[in-house]
N, C-alpha and C positions, 0 to 999 in steps of 0.2 A: 229395339233389336230383338230378334227372334232367337230364342234359346232352344236347345234340342228338346223335343217333346218325347220324354222316355220315362218309363216307370222307375228306373234307377235314379237315386238321388246322385246329383253331380255337383262339382264345384267349379265355379267360374270367378276368378278373382277371390274376393273375400265373401262371396255370396254362395248359398246353396240353392239349387233348383231341382224341381220334379214336375213332370208333366208340363214343362215349358213355363212353369210359374215360379216365383221366389218361394222357397220353402224354409220354414222355421220350425225348430224342434222344441218341443216341451215334453219332458219325460221324467223317467225315474230309473233307478237301479232295480233289477229284478234277477238277483244272482241265482236264486233257487229255481229258476225256470226249467232247466233240463231235468232236475230231480222231480219236481212237481208234475212234470209232463210224463213221467214214466207210467206204463199201463197198470203196473201193480207194484207191490212192495211197500215198506213202511213210509217212504217219502211221496208216494204217488198221491196226487190231489188235483185231478184234472178239473173237477167241478170248482175248486178254488181258483184255478187259473182263470176260468171264464168269469167267475165273480170278480176277481181282482181287475182283469183287463176291462170288463164292462164298467166297473167303478172308475178306474183310471180314465177311460175314455170320456166319461160324463164331465171330467174336469179338464178336457182339452188335451190330455196326453196323447202323443202320436208316436213316441219312441220309447223303447225300453232297452236298458243295457244289461246284456246278459253274458254268462260265462260258458265258453265251449271247451272247458278244460277243468279237470279235477284229478289229483294224482294220489294214488294209494301207496301205502308204505309196506316195505317187506318185513317190517317189525310188527304188523297187526295194528290194533287200534291205536290211534294217535289223538292228543288232545286238540280241541278246536278245529275239527275237520268236517267237511261236508261228506256225508255217506248216502249211497255208495259212490265211490270214485269212477270217473269215466274211464281213466287209464289205470289199470291196476298194477302194471309193470311196463316198462318201455315196449311199446308196440302192441301191448295186450289190452283189449277194451272190453268193457261191460256193455254189450250191444244193446241191453235193455235201456241203459242210460242213454246211449246214442238215439235210440228210438224215441226216447222222452224229448231229446232236443229237436228231433225231426217233427214230432207232433206239435211242440210249442211253436215253432217257426211256421207251421201250416196254419196255425189259428190267427196269426197276425192280420192277414188281409181282411178278415171278418171285422176287425176293429180298427181298420185303416191305420195300422201301425207298422213301423219298422223297427229293426233291432240293430244296435251297435253290439258286435260280437267279439268279446275279449278271448284271446287265444292262450293267455297264461296269466299268472298272478305273482306279484312279488311277495305277498303275505301268505301265511300258513293256513289260513281258514279253508282253503281249497286243496291244501297239499303244497301248491305253489312251486316255484322254480327251485326252491331249496330241496325239494323231493328229487329233482334230477341230480343235484349234487350228492344226496344220500344214496341214489341208485349207483351212481358212478364210483363212489368211494366205499360203498357198503358201510356207512357210518350213520349213527343216529343224528337227527336234526336237533341242535342245541337251542331248544325252544326258550324264548324269554319268559319271565314270570307271567302266568296267566291262570285263569280258572280251569281246573281239571274236572270236567263234568262227570267223568266216570269215578274219580277218587273223591270228589267233593272237597278238594283243597286248592289252594294257590300253589303252583309248582313251577319250576323253570329256573334258568340261569341268567347270566348277564345279557342285557339287550344287545350290546355291541358284538358279543360273540355270535349271536343269530344273524346280525347284519353281515359280518365278515364271511360267515359260512354261506349265506344266501348269495353274496356278490360273487362267489367263486362260478356261479352259473355262466357268467359272461366275462369273468376277469381272471380266472386260473387257466394259464396256457396248458397245464397238464391235463385238464378236464375238457377243454373248450370243444375239441373235435367230437368227443364223446356226447356231451350235453347238447351241442348244436345239431348233431345228426339226429338224435332222438327227438328234439324239439321241432326240427324241420320235418321230420316224418310225421309228427303230430299235426303241424300246420297243413301239410299236403293232404293228410287223411281228412281233416275237417273241410278245407276249402273245396276239395273235389268230391266230397261225399254226395251221394244221390239221396235225397230225402224220399223215404219210402211212402210218404203221404201225398207228395206233390209230383213226384217224378222228375223234379228238378235238381240238378247239381246245385250245391250251395253257391257256387261262384255264378251261376245263372239265376238266382233267386233275387228279385227286386225287394223282397221283404227284408233283406239285410242292407242296412245303411252303409256300414263301414265295418271293416275288420280293425281290431284294436290289438297292437302287438302284445301289451301286457297291462295289467292293472298296476298303475303307479311304479313303473321302473325307476330305479335309483341306484346309486353306488356312493354312499357317503359313510365314511371316507373311502377313497379309492381312486382308481385310475379313471377319470371321467371319460377320457377319450376312448377307452375300451367299450364303454356303454354307448357312446355316441356312434361309434363304428358298428356295433350290434344293431342299433336302430336302423342305420342305412342298409346294412346287409339283409336284415330280416324283412324290412319293407320292400327292398328290391326282389327278394325271393317270393314274396306274396304277389307282387305286381306281375311277375313272370307267370304265375299260376292263374291270375285273375286281374285283368286290367279294367274291369267294369266297375268294381266296387272301390269306394274311397278307403283310405288307410289312415289311421291315426295312431299316436304313440301310447295314449293312456296315462300321460305324465300329468303330475299335479301342477308343474310350472311354478313352483313356490320358491325357486332359488334364483329369481332375477332374470334380468334381460338377456345376458349373455348365455345363461343355461337354455332359456327359451328358444334363442336362436339356433344353438348347437343341437338341441333335440328335435328340431323341426326343419332343419335345413335340407335334409334329404329331398331329392327331387321326386321320391317315391311317397312322400308323406303329403297327403292332400288335405288334412284336417290338423289344426293345432288343438291340443288337448289341455284342459284346464280344470282343476279341482279347488274347492274352497272349503276348509275346515277350520273355522276360527278358534274353536277350543282346543284342538290338536295343536295349532300353531301358536298358542299363548295369547290369543287376541280377544278372549272372552272367558268370563267366569260363570260357569253354569249355576253356582249356588248364590250368586249375587242377585237379590230380589229387586234391586233398583234398576232404573232404565240406563244408567250410566254405562254399564259393561256392554249391553247389546247395542247402544248408540255408537260406542266406539268401534264394535264390529262392523256396524253398518257403514261407517265412515271408511273402514279399512276395505270393506267389500267394494266400494265404489272406486277407491284408489287402485285396488287390484284389477278389477275388471277393465277400468280405463287404461291401465298400463298393458295388460296382455292384449287388449283390442288394438292398441297402437302397434305393438310388436307383431301381431299377425298381419296387420295392413303392410308393414315393412316387408314381410315375407310373401305377400299377396295370396294368403290362403285364409279360409274361414277358420275361426276358433270356436270350440265347443266347450261349454261349461258342462262337463260330463258328471260331475259328482260334487254335491255339497251336503252339509249336515250340521245340525245344531243339537246339542244336548238339551234335554227337556227338564232338567231338575228345577223345581220350585217354580214351575210356570204359573201355578195358581196362587202364588204368594203375593202377587201384585197385579192389580186389575190391568189388563190390557198388555201384559208383558208377553204372553203367548202370541198374541196377535202381531206384536212388534217383531218377534223372532220369525214368524212366519212371513211378515213383510220383508225381511232381510232376503229370503229367498226369492221373493217376487222382484225385489230391486235387482237381484243378480240377473234374473231373466231379462228384465227391461234394459239393464245395462249392457248385456250381451247383444240384444237385438239392435241397440243404438248403433253398434258397430258392425251390424249385419252378421252377428254371430248367432249361435244356437245355444240354447239352454237345456240342460238336463238335470 
């Protein structure tokens, strides 16, 4: 069967294609891309970008996952944030940061790479969608306990208070029109932006593999249907702006089969998203120097990958292992443990490819 011969990555059933051939993804998160790509300033490091991409390409990496969103606070410096922020206030941008994103995307063809571009973040390290709530209510984000690098102390409040506050981005009817107007303005600004280095609008750039709605959208506890509707509405909005690129949710898909279906049922979602964090999910003890803990995580990895692979086949779309991570405490305390942990990630890639999925 002949598949479309195009530079853009496309999905046909549960498989990805590019240049008329099956396309498999091997990659990594590279969240700092925009800031490192800036021409000047404390975060600028273009030489490092070339070193990183060159190094990654020698290991077969052909995709990086990057962020096209970071939000600044009206209250000045905030803990655990990327600086400088791309959007300093609703509709107000640091154009040098945007230039950094342009420059980074322009480098990808040199390394035969593409990018999954995330348009927002549930978590605070980039500002995140909680910052939209902060702007809309003129209130401070109730950060959970974390290390404050400026004050050199642990500070913050209850974790649930932070989750409840963040969930208001798509769950508070009093704020919804405001937060979503700002967010959609941002999405439009990114998707239709003309890259100053290539002359291409982002929506016409084959170096972009897919748009990601949000890094790890969730609403626990909360009205799940509100988030599911937000996914469909936002994916539809992106598709109306750009029908050439794939769209994915950015979800972890850790909450089981029905959640997976609900988060990916929109006809505008063309890739299913999966993350795997065994330590965060209580499946792995990073201080256990024996093989037993990591072996259990390997077993769970296989079970998880096989499950989401079957679910994505039910939906007839590819699934993408967009993110995985393992803590490295005490790697050297037992011969071969580090290699075994690295092997867990390799198993994830192999498991995803078994189901014609892509691993990042």
